[in-house]
C-alpha positions in Angstrom: 66.2 98.7 105.4 68.5 95.9 106.6 65.8 93.6 107.1 64.8 93.4 103.9 68.1 91.6 103.1 68.9 88.2 104.9 72.6 88.1 106.1 74.1 84.9 106.0 77.4 83.2 107.4 78.8 81.0 110.1 82.2 82.7 110.2 83.3 86.3 110.3 84.5 85.8 106.8 81.2 84.7 105.7 79.2 87.3 107.4 81.6 90.0 106.1 81.4 88.7 102.4 77.6 88.3 102.7 77.1 92.1 103.6 79.4 93.4 101.0 77.7 91.4 98.4 74.5 92.8 99.4 75.8 96.6 99.3 77.5 95.7 95.7 74.1 94.2 94.6 71.9 96.9 96.1 70.2 94.7 98.8 71.7 97.1 101.2 71.9 100.8 100.4 73.9 104.0 102.2 72.5 104.4 105.4 70.8 101.0 106.1 71.4 99.7 109.5 72.8 96.4 110.2 71.1 94.1 112.8 72.6 94.7 116.5 75.4 92.2 117.2 73.8 90.1 119.7 70.4 89.6 117.6 72.3 88.6 114.2 74.4 86.1 116.4 71.1 84.6 117.5 69.7 84.3 114.1 72.6 83.0 112.8 73.5 80.7 115.6 77.1 82.1 116.1 78.9 83.8 118.7 78.3 87.4 119.1 82.3 87.7 118.7 82.1 85.9 115.3 79.7 88.8 114.4 81.9 91.8 116.0 84.8 90.2 114.2 82.7 90.6 110.8 82.0 94.3 111.6 84.9 95.2 112.4 86.5 93.9 109.1 83.7 95.7 107.4 84.4 98.9 109.1 88.2 98.7 108.3 87.5 98.2 104.7 84.9 101.2 104.7 81.8 99.3 104.0 79.9 100.2 107.0 80.3 102.8 109.9 79.6 102.5 113.5 77.5 105.6 114.8 77.4 105.1 118.4 73.7 104.5 119.8 72.8 104.7 116.2 74.5 101.4 115.6 76.2 99.9 112.3 74.9 101.5 109.3 76.1 101.1 105.5 78.8 103.8 104.7 77.2 106.6 102.3 80.2 105.9 99.8 80.9 102.3 100.1 84.2 101.1 99.0 82.9 98.2 97.0 81.5 100.5 94.4 83.0 103.7 93.2 81.3 107.1 93.4 81.0 107.5 89.8 79.2 110.6 88.5 75.8 110.3 87.1 75.3 110.0 83.3 75.0 113.1 81.5 71.6 113.7 80.3 71.0 114.0 76.6 71.2 117.5 75.2 73.0 119.0 78.2 76.3 121.1 78.1 78.6 118.7 80.3 80.6 120.8 82.9 80.9 118.0 85.3 83.4 115.7 84.3 86.8 117.6 85.2 88.1 116.6 81.6 90.4 118.8 79.4 89.1 120.8 76.5 89.3 118.2 73.6 90.7 121.0 71.0 93.9 121.5 73.3 95.3 117.8 73.4 97.5 116.7 70.8 96.7 113.9 68.4 98.6 110.8 69.6 101.4 109.4 67.7 100.7 105.9 65.9 103.2 103.4 67.0 105.6 102.4 64.4 106.6 98.7 63.9 107.4 97.3 67.3 109.9 94.3 67.6 108.6 91.3 69.7 110.1 91.5 73.2 112.3 88.7 74.2 111.1 87.3 77.3 110.4 89.7 80.4 111.4 93.2 80.6 111.4 93.4 84.8 115.1 93.9 84.5 114.7 97.0 82.5 111.5 98.4 83.6 112.1 101.7 82.3 113.1 103.2 78.9 115.9 105.2 79.5 114.9 108.2 77.3 111.5 108.5 79.3 113.7 108.4 82.7 115.8 111.3 82.0 112.5 113.2 80.7 110.9 112.6 83.9 113.7 113.7 85.6 114.1 116.8 83.9 110.4 117.4 84.5 110.7 117.1 88.3 114.0 119.1 88.4 112.3 122.0 86.9 110.0 122.6 89.7 112.6 121.5 92.5 111.3 118.1 93.2 114.6 116.0 93.7 114.9 113.3 91.1 117.5 110.9 92.3 115.0 108.2 92.5 112.2 107.7 90.2 109.8 105.0 88.8 106.9 104.6 86.8 103.2 103.5 87.0 99.8 103.0 85.4 98.2 106.8 86.4 98.4 108.1 89.6 95.7 106.3 91.4 97.6 103.0 90.5 100.8 104.7 92.0 99.0 106.1 95.0 97.4 102.6 95.9 100.6 100.8 95.6 102.2 103.3 97.8 99.5 102.9 100.3 99.3 99.5 100.1 103.1 98.7 101.0 103.5 101.3 103.8 100.4 100.6 105.9 98.3 98.1 106.9 94.4 97.3 107.4 92.8 100.1 109.9 95.7 102.6 109.5 94.8 106.3 109.0 95.4 108.5 105.7 94.9 112.2 105.7 93.2 113.1 103.0 91.9 116.5 101.4 88.1 117.6 102.2 86.9 118.3 99.8 89.0 116.1 97.7 89.3 113.9 94.7 86.4 111.6 94.9 88.5 108.7 93.6 91.0 108.6 96.1 87.9 108.9 98.7 86.7 105.6 97.4 90.3 104.1 97.2 91.3 104.6 100.6 88.6 102.7 102.4 88.9 99.9 99.5 92.5 99.2 100.7 90.9 98.8 104.3 92.2 102.2 105.6 90.6 104.9 107.5 90.5 108.5 106.5 91.2 111.5 108.6 89.5 114.5 106.7 91.8 117.8 106.3 90.1 121.0 105.6 91.2 123.0 102.3 91.0 126.7 101.9 92.4 128.7 98.9 96.0 127.9 99.8 95.5 123.9 99.9 95.0 122.1 103.2 95.4 124.1 106.3 98.1 123.5 108.8 95.8 123.4 112.1 93.6 120.7 110.4 96.7 118.6 109.1 98.3 118.8 112.5 94.9 117.3 114.2 95.0 114.5 111.7 98.7 113.7 112.3 98.1 113.6 116.4 95.2 111.2 115.5 97.4 109.0 114.0 97.4 109.3 110.4 100.2 107.5 109.0 100.3 109.1 105.5 99.1 112.4 104.0 97.7 112.5 100.0 97.5 115.9 98.9 97.6 117.8 95.6 100.2 121.0 95.5 98.1 122.8 93.1 95.0 122.4 90.8 93.6 120.7 93.9 90.2 118.7 93.1 87.6 120.0 93.4 88.5 123.5 94.7 91.4 124.6 92.2 93.4 125.3 95.6 97.4 125.5 95.3 100.1 126.0 97.9 101.5 129.3 98.5 105.1 129.5 99.6 103.9 130.4 103.2 101.6 127.7 103.1 103.9 125.2 102.2 106.4 126.3 104.8 103.7 126.2 107.5 102.7 122.8 106.2 106.6 121.5 106.5 106.8 122.8 109.9 103.9 120.7 111.0 105.1 117.4 108.9 108.8 117.7 110.3 107.1 117.1 114.0 106.0 113.3 112.1 108.7 112.3 110.2 107.7 108.9 109.9 104.6 109.9 108.0 104.7 109.4 104.1 103.7 112.4 102.4 102.0 111.9 98.9 101.7 114.7 96.7 99.7 114.2 93.4 100.7 116.6 90.8 98.2 115.7 88.1 97.8 119.0 86.5 101.5 120.3 86.8 102.0 121.6 83.2 98.2 123.2 82.7 97.8 124.2 86.3 98.6 128.0 85.4 100.4 128.5 88.7 104.3 127.6 89.8 105.2 124.7 92.1 105.1 124.9 96.0 105.8 121.2 96.4 106.2 119.9 99.9 108.5 117.1 98.4 111.1 119.9 97.5 112.0 120.6 101.2 113.9 117.9 102.7 111.2 115.3 104.2 112.3 112.1 105.2 109.3 110.0 103.6 107.9 111.4 100.5 106.8 110.8 97.0 105.8 113.1 94.2 103.4 111.6 91.6 102.7 113.2 87.9 100.7 112.3 84.9 100.3 113.7 81.5 96.7 112.4 80.9 95.3 115.7 81.5 97.2 117.4 78.6 98.8 114.7 76.5 95.7 112.5 76.2 93.6 110.8 78.6 94.5 107.2 77.6 97.9 107.6 78.5 97.6 105.6 81.6 101.1 106.4 82.5 102.6 108.1 85.8 106.0 109.0 86.9 107.3 108.9 90.4 109.8 110.7 92.2 110.6 109.7 95.9 112.9 108.9 98.7 115.1 105.8 98.5 113.0 103.6 100.8 109.7 104.4 98.8 111.1 103.4 95.8 112.2 100.0 96.9 109.2 99.1 98.4 106.9 100.7 95.2 109.1 99.0 92.7 109.2 95.8 94.8 105.6 95.6 94.8 105.5 96.5 90.8 107.5 93.9 90.1 105.2 91.3 91.9 102.3 92.2 90.0 102.4 94.1 86.6 106.3 93.9 86.5 106.5 97.4 84.3 104.6 99.7 82.3 104.5 99.0 78.6 107.7 100.2 76.7 105.1 100.9 73.7 103.4 103.4 76.0 106.5 104.8 77.2 107.9 105.3 74.0 104.7 107.1 73.1 104.8 109.4 76.0 108.6 110.0 75.3 107.9 110.9 71.8 105.3 113.6 72.9 107.2 115.0 75.8 110.1 115.8 73.4 108.2 116.8 70.5 108.2 121.2 70.3 104.7 121.4 68.7 103.0 119.3 71.8 105.1 121.7 74.0 103.7 124.7 72.7 100.1 123.2 72.4 100.4 122.4 76.2 101.7 125.7 76.9 98.7 127.2 75.2 96.4 124.9 77.0 97.9 126.1 80.1 97.0 129.8 79.4 93.5 129.3 77.9 92.7 127.3 81.1 93.6 129.9 83.2 91.6 132.9 81.3 88.7 130.6 80.9 88.8 130.0 84.9 89.5 133.3 85.9 86.9 135.0 83.5 84.2 132.4 84.7 84.8 133.5 88.4 84.9 137.1 87.5 81.4 136.8 85.8 79.9 134.8 89.1 81.5 137.7 91.1 79.6 140.4 89.1 76.4 138.7 90.2 77.6 138.5 93.9 78.5 134.8 93.7 81.9 133.9 95.6 83.7 130.8 94.0 87.3 129.4 94.2 89.8 128.2 91.5 93.1 129.6 91.7 94.8 126.9 89.5 93.5 124.4 87.0 90.4 123.5 85.2 87.5 123.7 87.6 85.8 126.1 89.9 84.5 125.4 93.2 81.3 127.1 94.2 79.9 126.8 97.7 75.8 126.6 97.8 73.5 125.6 100.4 71.5 123.1 98.7 73.4 121.2 96.0 70.7 119.2 94.5 68.7 122.3 94.1 71.3 124.1 92.1 72.1 121.0 89.9 68.6 120.6 89.0 68.2 124.2 88.4 71.1 124.4 86.2 69.9 121.3 84.3 66.9 122.9 83.5 68.6 125.5 81.8 70.7 123.3 79.8 73.8 122.8 82.2 75.1 119.9 83.7 77.5 120.5 87.0 78.9 118.2 89.6 77.2 118.1 93.1 79.9 118.4 95.6 78.6 115.5 97.5 80.8 113.0 96.2 84.0 115.1 96.7 83.3 115.7 100.2 83.4 114.0 103.8 82.6 116.5 106.4 83.0 119.9 104.3 80.2 122.4 103.5 78.4 121.7 100.4 79.1 123.0 97.0 79.2 122.3 93.2 82.2 121.9 90.8 82.0 123.5 87.6 84.7 122.4 84.8 85.7 125.5 82.8 88.3 123.9 80.6 86.2 124.3 77.4 84.2 127.2 79.0 84.6 130.3 76.3 83.8 133.7 77.5 80.0 134.3 76.4 79.0 130.7 77.5 80.7 131.7 81.1 78.5 134.8 81.2 75.2 133.0 80.3 76.2 130.1 82.8 77.0 132.9 85.5 73.5 134.7 84.7 71.6 131.4 84.8 73.5 130.4 88.3 72.3 133.7 89.8 68.8 132.8 88.8 68.9 129.6 90.3 70.2 130.8 93.3 67.3 132.9 93.7 65.0 130.5 93.0 66.7 128.1 95.5 66.5 130.9 98.2 62.9 131.6 97.6 62.1 127.7 97.9 64.5 126.1 100.2 65.7 129.3 102.4 68.9 129.8 100.3 
């Protein structure tokens, strides 16, 4: 409980730092209650307003939440610590990580001799060859590519976009369930999250409209291979969402198309529909190599200026050595053939496992990408039951805000025979769970 940790500080900033340090070090756990404002003010010898200001800052940073009469408590996923998955126990088949099949990743070419850079590269941050390859990459799917830039991965790009567009306390619409690292990033930037429901066709128009009317100033979503459900925008759903977004032209729409070339479905991008404020982010780490920390960004002119202005003030540019490696791989025919093969195999493995589940009467979703989402009543019972049978799957809690429970299973390397065995084990675990926990 909070009483076991002594909060210190004589200023709002000092009190907030003390609480955040306690959360980071484990002195305060998720759900622990902070002292009432007046009581803590008396203990510290400060005004109630000072404590209230500290609590407000902590709420804006996502460290704590207020539950009405329940008081102020430590958030379930505090922004000071990423909701990293637990370590995979020894001897288990890891289907929890969301990683590609290593056998379907190309070998990274070893850079040749690199001439010393003569000073800063801020004046020419992008290699012309990779910029043209990126424009063609976007053009292929109808994403406008007049304004492009690079970043150090998708989350680096999204963080920069949100930080230059919004101020602490502003609201961001996010998918629920959604990408767990994004759900940590938003509160870490001092922003609030507005959860938007997801079905097989992606975020739902009604839920998006609710979030925007509540004041969300940005939307971050995936047009395909959505994490964790594998949803993708149908053309009809895209048009419905665009209609909602046109009612809020100042909202920045950020699409994370991280699995573009291996998603198994075509693109129905919101950003190809003439929105005023938009950004479309793509990475190659899922199909060229997880260590390629590079992302391509296409966006409107104002967003480009703000993103690149902040980039120039920080890291300045993405390493030209890294850019050269990506360019060689993107233009290599053999690599292109391997990526196409990976996309086909991921689709076949995902579909085969869903069919095996359906054969046992288990409904799962996964219309694109490398993952399958299975709604369950008790995540812990299913995860532990499958663990006892040699499988390690991801409990859905770290992907959810208010969405119903489920588990995520990465099928990228799941061969047909293994998928059949896993589905059978899953059915047995659900039967045991129902008998023990009522479902």
